[in-house]
N, C-alpha and C positions, 0 to 999 in steps of 0.2 A: 424743938420747933413749936412755936406758939401759933395756934390756929384760931381765927376769929371769923365766925359766920354771921352775917347780918342780912336780914330780910327787909325789903322796903315795899310798902303798900299791901302786905299780906303776912300771914303767919305760916311758917314752914312746918310740915309734919315731921315726925321723928324719922320716918323712912328716908326722906329727902336729905336731912342733915347727916344721917349715918352714911348714906351713899356718898355725899361730898367728903366727909371725913375719911372714909375708907380709900377713896381715890387719892386724896391729898397725901396719905401716908406713902404712896409710891413716889412722890416728888423727891424724897430723901435719897432714892437710888440714883438720881440724876445730879444732885448737888448735896454735898454732905454738910454744908455750913449754913443752911437756911435758918434765919432767925425768926421770921414772922410771916404768916400767910393770912391775908385778909380776903374773904370771899363775900361779895355782895350779890344777892339774888333779888332782882327787881321785876316788878310788873311795869312795862312801858306802855304808852298810849292808853292810860287809864280812862281818859275822857271819852275815847271812842269805844266801840264794842269790841274791836280786835285788840287783844292784849298780847303783846309779845313778851316772852320770858327772857330776861337779860341776865347773864352771868358775867361778873367781873372778878378777876383774880389778880391780886397784888402780892408779889413775893419779894421779901426783903432778905438780901444776903449782904455780908460785909462789903461796903463800898459800891453796892449796886442795887437797883430795884427793877423788877420786871413787872409789866402790866399787860393784861389781855382782856378783851371784852368780846362777847359773842351773844347773839340773840336768835331765838327760834320759837317754835310753838310749844316746846316743853322745857322745863328746867333741866332735866337730865341731858337732853340733847344740847342745850346751850352750854351747860357745864362741861360736857365731854369735848365739845368743840374748843372751848376756851382752855381746857386742860391740855389737849393735844398741842395747841398753839404755844402754851407756856413751856411744855417739855421741849418743843423745837427751839424756842428762844434760849433756854438754858443750855441745851446741847451746843447750839451755834456759838454762844459766848465761851463755853468751856473749850471748844475746838480752837477758837481764836487765841485764847490764853495759852493753849498748849503749843500752838504753832510759833 
């Protein structure tokens, strides 16, 4: 599984990238043929004072691509929400294939 973490409008600290990588390792328990995972961490509404933290996860498996996006006031919260949504998408797809 190839993991790519990109940050937009800021530089992520090591703690945040390690947190993301550690969580992403759990994805392989839900799908065993993951080819690539792209994570985008962005600061939204940079023009205004309020900056939402956006997390986007793009997972590529053979013949399929999953995408989720979440935003909140912290990157961990945004990433956790997006990660949970990604797990649900993968589980639903596997259930459909099994049925």
